[in-house]
C-alpha positions in Angstrom: 4.5 10.3 -7.0 7.8 8.2 -7.7 10.7 8.4 -5.7 13.9 7.3 -6.2 16.1 5.7 -3.7 19.8 5.8 -4.0 21.5 3.5 -1.7 25.3 4.6 -0.9 27.7 2.4 0.9 30.7 3.2 2.6 33.3 0.9 1.3 36.2 2.2 4.0 33.7 1.6 6.9 33.2 -1.9 5.8 37.0 -2.7 5.8 37.5 -2.1 1.9 34.5 -4.1 0.9 33.0 -2.8 -2.6 29.8 -4.1 -2.2 27.3 -4.6 0.5 27.0 -8.4 -0.4 28.0 -10.3 -3.8 26.2 -9.4 -6.8 25.6 -11.0 -10.0 23.8 -14.1 -8.8 20.1 -14.9 -9.5 17.2 -13.9 -6.7 14.5 -16.7 -6.0 13.3 -14.5 -3.5 12.9 -11.2 -2.1 16.1 -10.2 -0.5 14.9 -8.8 2.5 11.2 -8.7 4.2 11.3 -5.0 3.9 10.9 -5.4 -0.2 7.9 -8.4 0.3 6.3 -5.8 3.1 6.4 -2.6 0.8 5.2 -4.8 -2.5 1.9 -6.1 -0.6 1.1 -2.3 0.3 1.8 -1.3 -3.0 4.8 1.1 -2.3 7.7 -0.5 -4.0 8.2 -0.9 -7.6 11.3 -2.1 -8.4 15.4 -2.4 -7.6 18.4 -3.0 -8.9 21.6 -3.8 -7.5 24.8 -1.6 -9.4 28.1 -3.5 -10.7 30.9 -1.9 -8.5 32.1 1.6 -9.4 35.4 -0.1 -11.3 33.3 -1.5 -14.0 32.0 2.1 -14.2 33.1 4.7 -17.4 32.2 8.0 -17.3 31.0 10.1 -20.4 31.2 13.5 -21.8 31.0 14.8 -25.4 32.5 18.1 -26.1 32.1 19.5 -29.4 31.3 16.4 -30.5 34.2 14.9 -29.2 33.4 11.6 -27.3 35.5 11.6 -24.2 35.4 8.3 -21.6 37.0 7.7 -18.3 36.9 5.2 -15.5 34.2 6.2 -13.0 33.6 7.3 -11.0 34.8 10.7 -10.9 34.7 12.1 -7.7 36.9 11.8 -4.5 34.5 10.1 -2.4 33.9 7.6 0.6 30.5 6.2 -0.5 29.1 5.0 -3.8 26.2 4.2 -5.2 25.4 0.5 -5.0 21.6 -0.3 -5.4 18.1 1.7 -6.7 14.8 1.3 -5.3 12.0 2.9 -6.7 9.1 3.6 -4.3 5.0 4.9 -4.9 4.2 7.4 -2.1 2.1 10.2 -1.5 4.6 12.8 -0.3 8.7 13.4 -0.1 8.3 13.3 3.7 6.6 9.8 3.2 9.0 8.4 1.3 11.7 9.7 4.0 10.1 8.0 6.6 9.9 4.8 4.0 13.5 5.1 3.1 14.3 5.3 7.0 13.2 1.7 7.5 15.2 0.7 4.6 17.5 -2.4 5.7 21.2 -0.2 4.6 19.8 2.9 6.2 21.9 2.3 9.3 25.1 0.9 7.5 25.3 3.3 4.1 23.2 6.1 2.9 19.9 6.6 1.5 19.2 9.3 -1.1 15.4 10.2 -1.9 14.9 12.0 -4.8 11.4 12.8 -6.3 11.1 11.7 -10.4 10.0 14.8 -12.7 6.2 14.9 -13.8 5.2 12.4 -11.2 
């Protein structure tokens, strides 16, 4: 089964930083050994770092009318800053893998199975 690990970051806890590390630069090597280890085991599939929430937009279409607002919608300290896609046998195994994520001690990792996998 495939699982999405949503990496959440508490900007207030990190002195107002809006990202765990600067985004946008090309990466020629693995960001952390964690990725290389899981890739070698056939578990880690992909990662994407998200742009800051100040660049997000929320879209709703109601009765044919498009409404666009600046994001994020809710008042929250944490925001999703990155996504890891892994493949393993169970939700319990995915949680165990997420517990080893480099951001698990600094932020929050939401583990969610993908439909149909």
